[in-house]
mmCIF file of the protein (N, C-alpha, C, O) and its ligand, coordinates in Angstrom:
data_MODEL
# 
_entry.id   MODEL 
# 
loop_
_entity.id 
_entity.type 
_entity.pdbx_number_of_molecules 
1 polymer     1 
2 non-polymer 1 
# 
_entity_poly.entity_id                      1 
_entity_poly.type                           'polypeptide(L)' 
_entity_poly.nstd_linkage                   no 
_entity_poly.nstd_monomer                   no 
_entity_poly.pdbx_seq_one_letter_code       
;(UNK)(UNK)(UNK)(UNK)(UNK)(UNK)(UNK)(UNK)(UNK)(UNK)(UNK)(UNK)(UNK)(UNK)(UNK)(UNK)
(UNK)(UNK)(UNK)(UNK)(UNK)(UNK)(UNK)(UNK)(UNK)(UNK)(UNK)(UNK)(UNK)(UNK)(UNK)(UNK)
(UNK)(UNK)(UNK)(UNK)(UNK)(UNK)(UNK)(UNK)(UNK)(UNK)(UNK)(UNK)(UNK)(UNK)(UNK)(UNK)
(UNK)(UNK)(UNK)(UNK)(UNK)(UNK)(UNK)
;
_entity_poly.pdbx_seq_one_letter_code_can   XXXXXXXXXXXXXXXXXXXXXXXXXXXXXXXXXXXXXXXXXXXXXXXXXXXXXXX 
_entity_poly.pdbx_strand_id                 A 
# 
loop_
_entity_poly_seq.entity_id 
_entity_poly_seq.num 
_entity_poly_seq.mon_id 
_entity_poly_seq.hetero 
1 1  UNK n 
1 2  UNK n 
1 3  UNK n 
1 4  UNK n 
1 5  UNK n 
1 6  UNK n 
1 7  UNK n 
1 8  UNK n 
1 9  UNK n 
1 10 UNK n 
1 11 UNK n 
1 12 UNK n 
1 13 UNK n 
1 14 UNK n 
1 15 UNK n 
1 16 UNK n 
1 17 UNK n 
1 18 UNK n 
1 19 UNK n 
1 20 UNK n 
1 21 UNK n 
1 22 UNK n 
1 23 UNK n 
1 24 UNK n 
1 25 UNK n 
1 26 UNK n 
1 27 UNK n 
1 28 UNK n 
1 29 UNK n 
1 30 UNK n 
1 31 UNK n 
1 32 UNK n 
1 33 UNK n 
1 34 UNK n 
1 35 UNK n 
1 36 UNK n 
1 37 UNK n 
1 38 UNK n 
1 39 UNK n 
1 40 UNK n 
1 41 UNK n 
1 42 UNK n 
1 43 UNK n 
1 44 UNK n 
1 45 UNK n 
1 46 UNK n 
1 47 UNK n 
1 48 UNK n 
1 49 UNK n 
1 50 UNK n 
1 51 UNK n 
1 52 UNK n 
1 53 UNK n 
1 54 UNK n 
1 55 UNK n 
# 
loop_
_struct_asym.id 
_struct_asym.entity_id 
A 1 
B 2 
# 
loop_
_chem_comp.id 
_chem_comp.type 
_chem_comp.mon_nstd_flag 
UNK 'L-peptide linking' . 
ZN  non-polymer         . 
# 
_pdbx_entity_nonpoly.entity_id   2 
_pdbx_entity_nonpoly.name        ? 
_pdbx_entity_nonpoly.comp_id     ZN 
# 
_pdbx_nonpoly_scheme.asym_id         B 
_pdbx_nonpoly_scheme.entity_id       2 
_pdbx_nonpoly_scheme.mon_id          ZN 
_pdbx_nonpoly_scheme.ndb_seq_num     1 
_pdbx_nonpoly_scheme.pdb_seq_num     101 
_pdbx_nonpoly_scheme.auth_seq_num    101 
_pdbx_nonpoly_scheme.pdb_mon_id      ZN 
_pdbx_nonpoly_scheme.auth_mon_id     ZN 
_pdbx_nonpoly_scheme.pdb_strand_id   A 
_pdbx_nonpoly_scheme.pdb_ins_code    . 
# 
loop_
_atom_site.group_PDB 
_atom_site.id 
_atom_site.type_symbol 
_atom_site.label_atom_id 
_atom_site.label_alt_id 
_atom_site.label_comp_id 
_atom_site.label_asym_id 
_atom_site.label_entity_id 
_atom_site.label_seq_id 
_atom_site.pdbx_PDB_ins_code 
_atom_site.Cartn_x 
_atom_site.Cartn_y 
_atom_site.Cartn_z 
_atom_site.occupancy 
_atom_site.B_iso_or_equiv 
_atom_site.pdbx_formal_charge 
_atom_site.auth_seq_id 
_atom_site.auth_comp_id 
_atom_site.auth_asym_id 
_atom_site.auth_atom_id 
_atom_site.pdbx_PDB_model_num 
ATOM   1   N  N  . UNK A 1 1  ? -39.804 72.366  89.360 1.00 0.00 ? 1   UNK A N  1 
ATOM   2   C  CA . UNK A 1 1  ? -40.530 73.558  89.265 1.00 0.00 ? 1   UNK A CA 1 
ATOM   3   C  C  . UNK A 1 1  ? -39.493 74.827  88.861 1.00 0.00 ? 1   UNK A C  1 
ATOM   4   O  O  . UNK A 1 1  ? -39.798 75.837  88.227 1.00 0.00 ? 1   UNK A O  1 
ATOM   5   N  N  . UNK A 1 2  ? -38.503 74.560  89.281 1.00 0.00 ? 2   UNK A N  1 
ATOM   6   C  CA . UNK A 1 2  ? -37.446 75.467  89.225 1.00 0.00 ? 2   UNK A CA 1 
ATOM   7   C  C  . UNK A 1 2  ? -37.069 75.701  87.549 1.00 0.00 ? 2   UNK A C  1 
ATOM   8   O  O  . UNK A 1 2  ? -37.113 76.749  86.904 1.00 0.00 ? 2   UNK A O  1 
ATOM   9   N  N  . UNK A 1 3  ? -36.767 74.613  87.201 1.00 0.00 ? 3   UNK A N  1 
ATOM   10  C  CA . UNK A 1 3  ? -36.341 74.255  85.800 1.00 0.00 ? 3   UNK A CA 1 
ATOM   11  C  C  . UNK A 1 3  ? -37.365 74.768  84.748 1.00 0.00 ? 3   UNK A C  1 
ATOM   12  O  O  . UNK A 1 3  ? -37.044 75.391  83.736 1.00 0.00 ? 3   UNK A O  1 
ATOM   13  N  N  . UNK A 1 4  ? -38.536 74.461  85.075 1.00 0.00 ? 4   UNK A N  1 
ATOM   14  C  CA . UNK A 1 4  ? -39.714 74.968  84.248 1.00 0.00 ? 4   UNK A CA 1 
ATOM   15  C  C  . UNK A 1 4  ? -39.588 76.601  84.177 1.00 0.00 ? 4   UNK A C  1 
ATOM   16  O  O  . UNK A 1 4  ? -39.747 77.239  83.136 1.00 0.00 ? 4   UNK A O  1 
ATOM   17  N  N  . UNK A 1 5  ? -39.281 77.164  85.432 1.00 0.00 ? 5   UNK A N  1 
ATOM   18  C  CA . UNK A 1 5  ? -39.157 78.785  85.258 1.00 0.00 ? 5   UNK A CA 1 
ATOM   19  C  C  . UNK A 1 5  ? -38.081 79.171  84.528 1.00 0.00 ? 5   UNK A C  1 
ATOM   20  O  O  . UNK A 1 5  ? -38.163 80.236  83.916 1.00 0.00 ? 5   UNK A O  1 
ATOM   21  N  N  . UNK A 1 6  ? -36.994 78.461  84.460 1.00 0.00 ? 6   UNK A N  1 
ATOM   22  C  CA . UNK A 1 6  ? -35.880 78.831  83.708 1.00 0.00 ? 6   UNK A CA 1 
ATOM   23  C  C  . UNK A 1 6  ? -36.090 78.742  82.321 1.00 0.00 ? 6   UNK A C  1 
ATOM   24  O  O  . UNK A 1 6  ? -35.703 79.673  81.614 1.00 0.00 ? 6   UNK A O  1 
ATOM   25  N  N  . UNK A 1 7  ? -36.721 77.627  81.755 1.00 0.00 ? 7   UNK A N  1 
ATOM   26  C  CA . UNK A 1 7  ? -37.194 77.514  80.520 1.00 0.00 ? 7   UNK A CA 1 
ATOM   27  C  C  . UNK A 1 7  ? -37.934 78.620  80.066 1.00 0.00 ? 7   UNK A C  1 
ATOM   28  O  O  . UNK A 1 7  ? -37.684 79.281  79.058 1.00 0.00 ? 7   UNK A O  1 
ATOM   29  N  N  . UNK A 1 8  ? -38.892 78.793  80.890 1.00 0.00 ? 8   UNK A N  1 
ATOM   30  C  CA . UNK A 1 8  ? -39.879 79.851  80.563 1.00 0.00 ? 8   UNK A CA 1 
ATOM   31  C  C  . UNK A 1 8  ? -39.253 81.252  80.220 1.00 0.00 ? 8   UNK A C  1 
ATOM   32  O  O  . UNK A 1 8  ? -39.475 81.872  79.180 1.00 0.00 ? 8   UNK A O  1 
ATOM   33  N  N  . UNK A 1 9  ? -38.449 81.654  81.236 1.00 0.00 ? 9   UNK A N  1 
ATOM   34  C  CA . UNK A 1 9  ? -37.641 82.872  81.097 1.00 0.00 ? 9   UNK A CA 1 
ATOM   35  C  C  . UNK A 1 9  ? -36.851 82.793  79.778 1.00 0.00 ? 9   UNK A C  1 
ATOM   36  O  O  . UNK A 1 9  ? -36.826 83.745  78.997 1.00 0.00 ? 9   UNK A O  1 
ATOM   37  N  N  . UNK A 1 10 ? -36.249 81.714  79.565 1.00 0.00 ? 10  UNK A N  1 
ATOM   38  C  CA . UNK A 1 10 ? -35.376 81.525  78.237 1.00 0.00 ? 10  UNK A CA 1 
ATOM   39  C  C  . UNK A 1 10 ? -36.239 81.894  77.094 1.00 0.00 ? 10  UNK A C  1 
ATOM   40  O  O  . UNK A 1 10 ? -35.876 82.706  76.242 1.00 0.00 ? 10  UNK A O  1 
ATOM   41  N  N  . UNK A 1 11 ? -37.372 81.299  77.079 1.00 0.00 ? 11  UNK A N  1 
ATOM   42  C  CA . UNK A 1 11 ? -38.287 81.399  75.988 1.00 0.00 ? 11  UNK A CA 1 
ATOM   43  C  C  . UNK A 1 11 ? -38.684 82.899  75.823 1.00 0.00 ? 11  UNK A C  1 
ATOM   44  O  O  . UNK A 1 11 ? -38.744 83.384  74.693 1.00 0.00 ? 11  UNK A O  1 
ATOM   45  N  N  . UNK A 1 12 ? -38.921 83.545  76.790 1.00 0.00 ? 12  UNK A N  1 
ATOM   46  C  CA . UNK A 1 12 ? -39.430 85.113  76.762 1.00 0.00 ? 12  UNK A CA 1 
ATOM   47  C  C  . UNK A 1 12 ? -38.210 85.817  76.305 1.00 0.00 ? 12  UNK A C  1 
ATOM   48  O  O  . UNK A 1 12 ? -38.421 86.622  75.397 1.00 0.00 ? 12  UNK A O  1 
ATOM   49  N  N  . UNK A 1 13 ? -37.001 85.714  76.705 1.00 0.00 ? 13  UNK A N  1 
ATOM   50  C  CA . UNK A 1 13 ? -35.674 86.344  76.375 1.00 0.00 ? 13  UNK A CA 1 
ATOM   51  C  C  . UNK A 1 13 ? -35.521 86.192  74.860 1.00 0.00 ? 13  UNK A C  1 
ATOM   52  O  O  . UNK A 1 13 ? -35.269 87.160  74.144 1.00 0.00 ? 13  UNK A O  1 
ATOM   53  N  N  . UNK A 1 14 ? -35.689 84.888  74.371 1.00 0.00 ? 14  UNK A N  1 
ATOM   54  C  CA . UNK A 1 14 ? -35.546 84.546  73.018 1.00 0.00 ? 14  UNK A CA 1 
ATOM   55  C  C  . UNK A 1 14 ? -36.363 85.261  71.933 1.00 0.00 ? 14  UNK A C  1 
ATOM   56  O  O  . UNK A 1 14 ? -36.011 85.670  70.826 1.00 0.00 ? 14  UNK A O  1 
ATOM   57  N  N  . UNK A 1 15 ? -37.541 85.299  72.552 1.00 0.00 ? 15  UNK A N  1 
ATOM   58  C  CA . UNK A 1 15 ? -38.707 85.947  71.659 1.00 0.00 ? 15  UNK A CA 1 
ATOM   59  C  C  . UNK A 1 15 ? -38.539 87.401  71.570 1.00 0.00 ? 15  UNK A C  1 
ATOM   60  O  O  . UNK A 1 15 ? -38.895 87.946  70.526 1.00 0.00 ? 15  UNK A O  1 
ATOM   61  N  N  . UNK A 1 16 ? -37.984 88.190  72.638 1.00 0.00 ? 16  UNK A N  1 
ATOM   62  C  CA . UNK A 1 16 ? -37.862 89.476  72.556 1.00 0.00 ? 16  UNK A CA 1 
ATOM   63  C  C  . UNK A 1 16 ? -36.429 89.979  72.103 1.00 0.00 ? 16  UNK A C  1 
ATOM   64  O  O  . UNK A 1 16 ? -36.083 91.157  72.195 1.00 0.00 ? 16  UNK A O  1 
ATOM   65  N  N  . UNK A 1 17 ? -35.602 88.920  71.582 1.00 0.00 ? 17  UNK A N  1 
ATOM   66  C  CA . UNK A 1 17 ? -34.193 89.239  71.251 1.00 0.00 ? 17  UNK A CA 1 
ATOM   67  C  C  . UNK A 1 17 ? -34.494 90.106  69.910 1.00 0.00 ? 17  UNK A C  1 
ATOM   68  O  O  . UNK A 1 17 ? -35.344 89.829  69.064 1.00 0.00 ? 17  UNK A O  1 
ATOM   69  N  N  . UNK A 1 18 ? -33.638 91.178  69.906 1.00 0.00 ? 18  UNK A N  1 
ATOM   70  C  CA . UNK A 1 18 ? -33.595 92.101  68.878 1.00 0.00 ? 18  UNK A CA 1 
ATOM   71  C  C  . UNK A 1 18 ? -32.841 91.591  67.672 1.00 0.00 ? 18  UNK A C  1 
ATOM   72  O  O  . UNK A 1 18 ? -31.711 91.111  67.752 1.00 0.00 ? 18  UNK A O  1 
ATOM   73  N  N  . UNK A 1 19 ? -33.548 91.724  66.518 1.00 0.00 ? 19  UNK A N  1 
ATOM   74  C  CA . UNK A 1 19 ? -32.760 91.477  65.326 1.00 0.00 ? 19  UNK A CA 1 
ATOM   75  C  C  . UNK A 1 19 ? -32.470 92.671  64.470 1.00 0.00 ? 19  UNK A C  1 
ATOM   76  O  O  . UNK A 1 19 ? -33.333 93.484  64.139 1.00 0.00 ? 19  UNK A O  1 
ATOM   77  N  N  . UNK A 1 20 ? -31.241 92.730  64.139 1.00 0.00 ? 20  UNK A N  1 
ATOM   78  C  CA . UNK A 1 20 ? -31.001 94.171  63.467 1.00 0.00 ? 20  UNK A CA 1 
ATOM   79  C  C  . UNK A 1 20 ? -30.863 93.786  61.844 1.00 0.00 ? 20  UNK A C  1 
ATOM   80  O  O  . UNK A 1 20 ? -30.270 92.821  61.361 1.00 0.00 ? 20  UNK A O  1 
ATOM   81  N  N  . UNK A 1 21 ? -31.456 94.642  61.288 1.00 0.00 ? 21  UNK A N  1 
ATOM   82  C  CA . UNK A 1 21 ? -31.259 94.607  59.732 1.00 0.00 ? 21  UNK A CA 1 
ATOM   83  C  C  . UNK A 1 21 ? -30.885 95.927  59.103 1.00 0.00 ? 21  UNK A C  1 
ATOM   84  O  O  . UNK A 1 21 ? -31.132 97.004  59.646 1.00 0.00 ? 21  UNK A O  1 
ATOM   85  N  N  . UNK A 1 22 ? -30.285 95.804  57.944 1.00 0.00 ? 22  UNK A N  1 
ATOM   86  C  CA . UNK A 1 22 ? -29.834 97.140  57.279 1.00 0.00 ? 22  UNK A CA 1 
ATOM   87  C  C  . UNK A 1 22 ? -30.898 97.979  56.954 1.00 0.00 ? 22  UNK A C  1 
ATOM   88  O  O  . UNK A 1 22 ? -31.910 97.455  56.488 1.00 0.00 ? 22  UNK A O  1 
ATOM   89  N  N  . UNK A 1 23 ? -30.851 99.323  57.134 1.00 0.00 ? 23  UNK A N  1 
ATOM   90  C  CA . UNK A 1 23 ? -31.935 100.263 56.554 1.00 0.00 ? 23  UNK A CA 1 
ATOM   91  C  C  . UNK A 1 23 ? -32.337 99.760  55.221 1.00 0.00 ? 23  UNK A C  1 
ATOM   92  O  O  . UNK A 1 23 ? -31.535 99.662  54.293 1.00 0.00 ? 23  UNK A O  1 
ATOM   93  N  N  . UNK A 1 24 ? -33.581 99.443  55.136 1.00 0.00 ? 24  UNK A N  1 
ATOM   94  C  CA . UNK A 1 24 ? -34.059 99.155  53.735 1.00 0.00 ? 24  UNK A CA 1 
ATOM   95  C  C  . UNK A 1 24 ? -33.590 100.249 52.626 1.00 0.00 ? 24  UNK A C  1 
ATOM   96  O  O  . UNK A 1 24 ? -34.009 101.404 52.544 1.00 0.00 ? 24  UNK A O  1 
ATOM   97  N  N  . UNK A 1 25 ? -32.617 99.616  51.787 1.00 0.00 ? 25  UNK A N  1 
ATOM   98  C  CA . UNK A 1 25 ? -32.104 100.503 50.631 1.00 0.00 ? 25  UNK A CA 1 
ATOM   99  C  C  . UNK A 1 25 ? -32.067 99.983  49.272 1.00 0.00 ? 25  UNK A C  1 
ATOM   100 O  O  . UNK A 1 25 ? -31.522 100.562 48.332 1.00 0.00 ? 25  UNK A O  1 
ATOM   101 N  N  . UNK A 1 26 ? -32.707 98.798  49.205 1.00 0.00 ? 26  UNK A N  1 
ATOM   102 C  CA . UNK A 1 26 ? -32.811 98.198  47.889 1.00 0.00 ? 26  UNK A CA 1 
ATOM   103 C  C  . UNK A 1 26 ? -31.671 97.197  47.473 1.00 0.00 ? 26  UNK A C  1 
ATOM   104 O  O  . UNK A 1 26 ? -31.626 96.578  46.410 1.00 0.00 ? 26  UNK A O  1 
ATOM   105 N  N  . UNK A 1 27 ? -30.797 97.151  48.455 1.00 0.00 ? 27  UNK A N  1 
ATOM   106 C  CA . UNK A 1 27 ? -29.651 96.242  48.122 1.00 0.00 ? 27  UNK A CA 1 
ATOM   107 C  C  . UNK A 1 27 ? -29.941 94.709  48.684 1.00 0.00 ? 27  UNK A C  1 
ATOM   108 O  O  . UNK A 1 27 ? -30.911 94.415  49.383 1.00 0.00 ? 27  UNK A O  1 
ATOM   109 N  N  . UNK A 1 28 ? -29.047 93.912  48.302 1.00 0.00 ? 28  UNK A N  1 
ATOM   110 C  CA . UNK A 1 28 ? -29.129 92.514  48.848 1.00 0.00 ? 28  UNK A CA 1 
ATOM   111 C  C  . UNK A 1 28 ? -28.952 92.493  50.322 1.00 0.00 ? 28  UNK A C  1 
ATOM   112 O  O  . UNK A 1 28 ? -29.597 91.648  50.942 1.00 0.00 ? 28  UNK A O  1 
ATOM   113 N  N  . UNK A 1 29 ? -28.134 93.338  51.004 1.00 0.00 ? 29  UNK A N  1 
ATOM   114 C  CA . UNK A 1 29 ? -27.848 93.323  52.237 1.00 0.00 ? 29  UNK A CA 1 
ATOM   115 C  C  . UNK A 1 29 ? -29.234 93.587  53.085 1.00 0.00 ? 29  UNK A C  1 
ATOM   116 O  O  . UNK A 1 29 ? -29.280 93.257  54.270 1.00 0.00 ? 29  UNK A O  1 
ATOM   117 N  N  . UNK A 1 30 ? -30.189 94.104  52.531 1.00 0.00 ? 30  UNK A N  1 
ATOM   118 C  CA . UNK A 1 30 ? -31.264 94.324  53.439 1.00 0.00 ? 30  UNK A CA 1 
ATOM   119 C  C  . UNK A 1 30 ? -31.746 92.985  54.015 1.00 0.00 ? 30  UNK A C  1 
ATOM   120 O  O  . UNK A 1 30 ? -32.335 92.928  55.095 1.00 0.00 ? 30  UNK A O  1 
ATOM   121 N  N  . UNK A 1 31 ? -31.498 91.999  53.320 1.00 0.00 ? 31  UNK A N  1 
ATOM   122 C  CA . UNK A 1 31 ? -32.226 90.756  53.696 1.00 0.00 ? 31  UNK A CA 1 
ATOM   123 C  C  . UNK A 1 31 ? -31.281 89.971  54.990 1.00 0.00 ? 31  UNK A C  1 
ATOM   124 O  O  . UNK A 1 31 ? -31.671 89.027  55.677 1.00 0.00 ? 31  UNK A O  1 
ATOM   125 N  N  . UNK A 1 32 ? -30.012 90.636  55.073 1.00 0.00 ? 32  UNK A N  1 
ATOM   126 C  CA . UNK A 1 32 ? -29.221 90.093  56.072 1.00 0.00 ? 32  UNK A CA 1 
ATOM   127 C  C  . UNK A 1 32 ? -29.629 90.334  57.627 1.00 0.00 ? 32  UNK A C  1 
ATOM   128 O  O  . UNK A 1 32 ? -30.092 91.451  57.861 1.00 0.00 ? 32  UNK A O  1 
ATOM   129 N  N  . UNK A 1 33 ? -29.539 89.597  58.524 1.00 0.00 ? 33  UNK A N  1 
ATOM   130 C  CA . UNK A 1 33 ? -29.924 89.848  59.781 1.00 0.00 ? 33  UNK A CA 1 
ATOM   131 C  C  . UNK A 1 33 ? -28.746 89.856  60.664 1.00 0.00 ? 33  UNK A C  1 
ATOM   132 O  O  . UNK A 1 33 ? -28.015 88.866  60.636 1.00 0.00 ? 33  UNK A O  1 
ATOM   133 N  N  . UNK A 1 34 ? -28.457 90.858  61.460 1.00 0.00 ? 34  UNK A N  1 
ATOM   134 C  CA . UNK A 1 34 ? -27.410 91.019  62.354 1.00 0.00 ? 34  UNK A CA 1 
ATOM   135 C  C  . UNK A 1 34 ? -27.827 90.751  63.896 1.00 0.00 ? 34  UNK A C  1 
ATOM   136 O  O  . UNK A 1 34 ? -28.988 90.934  64.263 1.00 0.00 ? 34  UNK A O  1 
ATOM   137 N  N  . UNK A 1 35 ? -26.985 90.381  64.628 1.00 0.00 ? 35  UNK A N  1 
ATOM   138 C  CA . UNK A 1 35 ? -27.328 90.042  66.023 1.00 0.00 ? 35  UNK A CA 1 
ATOM   139 C  C  . UNK A 1 35 ? -27.010 91.486  66.988 1.00 0.00 ? 35  UNK A C  1 
ATOM   140 O  O  . UNK A 1 35 ? -27.410 91.477  68.152 1.00 0.00 ? 35  UNK A O  1 
ATOM   141 N  N  . UNK A 1 36 ? -26.394 92.522  66.537 1.00 0.00 ? 36  UNK A N  1 
ATOM   142 C  CA . UNK A 1 36 ? -26.289 93.575  67.216 1.00 0.00 ? 36  UNK A CA 1 
ATOM   143 C  C  . UNK A 1 36 ? -26.364 94.911  66.371 1.00 0.00 ? 36  UNK A C  1 
ATOM   144 O  O  . UNK A 1 36 ? -26.439 94.922  65.143 1.00 0.00 ? 36  UNK A O  1 
ATOM   145 N  N  . UNK A 1 37 ? -26.338 95.954  67.115 1.00 0.00 ? 37  UNK A N  1 
ATOM   146 C  CA . UNK A 1 37 ? -26.537 97.333  66.315 1.00 0.00 ? 37  UNK A CA 1 
ATOM   147 C  C  . UNK A 1 37 ? -25.129 97.620  65.722 1.00 0.00 ? 37  UNK A C  1 
ATOM   148 O  O  . UNK A 1 37 ? -24.148 96.990  66.118 1.00 0.00 ? 37  UNK A O  1 
ATOM   149 N  N  . UNK A 1 38 ? -25.056 98.459  64.886 1.00 0.00 ? 38  UNK A N  1 
ATOM   150 C  CA . UNK A 1 38 ? -23.796 98.930  64.215 1.00 0.00 ? 38  UNK A CA 1 
ATOM   151 C  C  . UNK A 1 38 ? -24.104 99.456  62.733 1.00 0.00 ? 38  UNK A C  1 
ATOM   152 O  O  . UNK A 1 38 ? -25.102 100.055 62.334 1.00 0.00 ? 38  UNK A O  1 
ATOM   153 N  N  . UNK A 1 39 ? -23.071 99.096  62.101 1.00 0.00 ? 39  UNK A N  1 
ATOM   154 C  CA . UNK A 1 39 ? -22.995 99.426  60.675 1.00 0.00 ? 39  UNK A CA 1 
ATOM   155 C  C  . UNK A 1 39 ? -23.268 98.421  59.576 1.00 0.00 ? 39  UNK A C  1 
ATOM   156 O  O  . UNK A 1 39 ? -22.597 97.404  59.745 1.00 0.00 ? 39  UNK A O  1 
ATOM   157 N  N  . UNK A 1 40 ? -24.043 98.384  58.501 1.00 0.00 ? 40  UNK A N  1 
ATOM   158 C  CA . UNK A 1 40 ? -23.943 97.263  57.621 1.00 0.00 ? 40  UNK A CA 1 
ATOM   159 C  C  . UNK A 1 40 ? -22.603 97.243  57.038 1.00 0.00 ? 40  UNK A C  1 
ATOM   160 O  O  . UNK A 1 40 ? -22.046 98.281  56.679 1.00 0.00 ? 40  UNK A O  1 
ATOM   161 N  N  . UNK A 1 41 ? -22.047 96.028  56.930 1.00 0.00 ? 41  UNK A N  1 
ATOM   162 C  CA . UNK A 1 41 ? -20.690 95.668  56.406 1.00 0.00 ? 41  UNK A CA 1 
ATOM   163 C  C  . UNK A 1 41 ? -20.699 95.841  54.949 1.00 0.00 ? 41  UNK A C  1 
ATOM   164 O  O  . UNK A 1 41 ? -19.623 95.982  54.368 1.00 0.00 ? 41  UNK A O  1 
ATOM   165 N  N  . UNK A 1 42 ? -21.930 95.846  54.226 1.00 0.00 ? 42  UNK A N  1 
ATOM   166 C  CA . UNK A 1 42 ? -22.103 95.979  52.727 1.00 0.00 ? 42  UNK A CA 1 
ATOM   167 C  C  . UNK A 1 42 ? -22.090 97.193  52.348 1.00 0.00 ? 42  UNK A C  1 
ATOM   168 O  O  . UNK A 1 42 ? -21.242 97.559  51.534 1.00 0.00 ? 42  UNK A O  1 
ATOM   169 N  N  . UNK A 1 43 ? -23.023 98.065  52.859 1.00 0.00 ? 43  UNK A N  1 
ATOM   170 C  CA . UNK A 1 43 ? -23.395 99.313  52.325 1.00 0.00 ? 43  UNK A CA 1 
ATOM   171 C  C  . UNK A 1 43 ? -23.143 100.490 53.198 1.00 0.00 ? 43  UNK A C  1 
ATOM   172 O  O  . UNK A 1 43 ? -23.252 101.638 52.766 1.00 0.00 ? 43  UNK A O  1 
ATOM   173 N  N  . UNK A 1 44 ? -22.742 100.160 54.666 1.00 0.00 ? 44  UNK A N  1 
ATOM   174 C  CA . UNK A 1 44 ? -22.217 101.181 55.620 1.00 0.00 ? 44  UNK A CA 1 
ATOM   175 C  C  . UNK A 1 44 ? -23.463 101.995 56.280 1.00 0.00 ? 44  UNK A C  1 
ATOM   176 O  O  . UNK A 1 44 ? -23.286 102.942 57.047 1.00 0.00 ? 44  UNK A O  1 
ATOM   177 N  N  . UNK A 1 45 ? -24.711 101.527 55.902 1.00 0.00 ? 45  UNK A N  1 
ATOM   178 C  CA . UNK A 1 45 ? -25.759 102.315 56.582 1.00 0.00 ? 45  UNK A CA 1 
ATOM   179 C  C  . UNK A 1 45 ? -25.998 101.667 57.957 1.00 0.00 ? 45  UNK A C  1 
ATOM   180 O  O  . UNK A 1 45 ? -25.672 100.520 58.262 1.00 0.00 ? 45  UNK A O  1 
ATOM   181 N  N  . UNK A 1 46 ? -26.580 102.517 58.697 1.00 0.00 ? 46  UNK A N  1 
ATOM   182 C  CA . UNK A 1 46 ? -26.953 102.008 60.015 1.00 0.00 ? 46  UNK A CA 1 
ATOM   183 C  C  . UNK A 1 46 ? -27.769 100.850 60.057 1.00 0.00 ? 46  UNK A C  1 
ATOM   184 O  O  . UNK A 1 46 ? -28.567 100.648 59.142 1.00 0.00 ? 46  UNK A O  1 
ATOM   185 N  N  . UNK A 1 47 ? -27.656 100.010 61.079 1.00 0.00 ? 47  UNK A N  1 
ATOM   186 C  CA . UNK A 1 47 ? -28.442 98.740  61.291 1.00 0.00 ? 47  UNK A CA 1 
ATOM   187 C  C  . UNK A 1 47 ? -29.631 99.294  62.205 1.00 0.00 ? 47  UNK A C  1 
ATOM   188 O  O  . UNK A 1 47 ? -29.432 100.045 63.160 1.00 0.00 ? 47  UNK A O  1 
ATOM   189 N  N  . UNK A 1 48 ? -30.898 98.836  61.803 1.00 0.00 ? 48  UNK A N  1 
ATOM   190 C  CA . UNK A 1 48 ? -31.959 99.073  62.794 1.00 0.00 ? 48  UNK A CA 1 
ATOM   191 C  C  . UNK A 1 48 ? -32.668 97.799  63.367 1.00 0.00 ? 48  UNK A C  1 
ATOM   192 O  O  . UNK A 1 48 ? -32.465 96.699  62.854 1.00 0.00 ? 48  UNK A O  1 
ATOM   193 N  N  . UNK A 1 49 ? -33.455 97.954  64.376 1.00 0.00 ? 49  UNK A N  1 
ATOM   194 C  CA . UNK A 1 49 ? -33.962 96.952  64.776 1.00 0.00 ? 49  UNK A CA 1 
ATOM   195 C  C  . UNK A 1 49 ? -35.217 96.536  63.795 1.00 0.00 ? 49  UNK A C  1 
ATOM   196 O  O  . UNK A 1 49 ? -36.023 97.347  63.338 1.00 0.00 ? 49  UNK A O  1 
ATOM   197 N  N  . UNK A 1 50 ? -35.229 95.208  63.573 1.00 0.00 ? 50  UNK A N  1 
ATOM   198 C  CA . UNK A 1 50 ? -36.159 94.657  62.593 1.00 0.00 ? 50  UNK A CA 1 
ATOM   199 C  C  . UNK A 1 50 ? -37.868 95.101  62.929 1.00 0.00 ? 50  UNK A C  1 
ATOM   200 O  O  . UNK A 1 50 ? -38.770 95.323  62.121 1.00 0.00 ? 50  UNK A O  1 
ATOM   201 N  N  . UNK A 1 51 ? -37.890 95.126  64.497 1.00 0.00 ? 51  UNK A N  1 
ATOM   202 C  CA . UNK A 1 51 ? -39.356 95.293  64.904 1.00 0.00 ? 51  UNK A CA 1 
ATOM   203 C  C  . UNK A 1 51 ? -39.570 96.800  64.633 1.00 0.00 ? 51  UNK A C  1 
ATOM   204 O  O  . UNK A 1 51 ? -40.722 97.232  64.686 1.00 0.00 ? 51  UNK A O  1 
ATOM   205 N  N  . UNK A 1 52 ? -38.554 97.624  64.348 1.00 0.00 ? 52  UNK A N  1 
ATOM   206 C  CA . UNK A 1 52 ? -38.985 99.133  64.294 1.00 0.00 ? 52  UNK A CA 1 
ATOM   207 C  C  . UNK A 1 52 ? -39.147 99.531  62.908 1.00 0.00 ? 52  UNK A C  1 
ATOM   208 O  O  . UNK A 1 52 ? -39.257 100.705 62.554 1.00 0.00 ? 52  UNK A O  1 
ATOM   209 N  N  . UNK A 1 53 ? -39.165 98.235  61.905 1.00 0.00 ? 53  UNK A N  1 
ATOM   210 C  CA . UNK A 1 53 ? -39.236 98.683  60.600 1.00 0.00 ? 53  UNK A CA 1 
ATOM   211 C  C  . UNK A 1 53 ? -40.919 98.394  60.152 1.00 0.00 ? 53  UNK A C  1 
ATOM   212 O  O  . UNK A 1 53 ? -41.447 97.304  60.373 1.00 0.00 ? 53  UNK A O  1 
ATOM   213 N  N  . UNK A 1 54 ? -41.460 99.242  59.669 1.00 0.00 ? 54  UNK A N  1 
ATOM   214 C  CA . UNK A 1 54 ? -42.874 98.868  59.435 1.00 0.00 ? 54  UNK A CA 1 
ATOM   215 C  C  . UNK A 1 54 ? -42.943 99.125  57.834 1.00 0.00 ? 54  UNK A C  1 
ATOM   216 O  O  . UNK A 1 54 ? -42.518 100.176 57.354 1.00 0.00 ? 54  UNK A O  1 
ATOM   217 N  N  . UNK A 1 55 ? -43.498 98.114  57.056 1.00 0.00 ? 55  UNK A N  1 
ATOM   218 C  CA . UNK A 1 55 ? -43.708 98.019  55.628 1.00 0.00 ? 55  UNK A CA 1 
ATOM   219 C  C  . UNK A 1 55 ? -45.175 98.350  55.299 1.00 0.00 ? 55  UNK A C  1 
ATOM   220 O  O  . UNK A 1 55 ? -45.567 98.327  54.132 1.00 0.00 ? 55  UNK A O  1 
HETATM 221 ZN ZN . ZN  B 2 .  ? -26.718 97.263  53.697 1.00 0.00 2 101 ZN  A ZN 1 
# 
């Protein structure tokens, strides 16, 4: 029972994991996914959460 709970919590945290992408700017680096916030290594723009981008 305890193991099931751990697996369940892990699944939730995995789904809510934020993926950061480059601010859509038309370059190839738009498609790269980063695991944390920061600056894009290609164009230097801020990385934003993928879930915050609405197309
Ligand atoms: Zn970029």
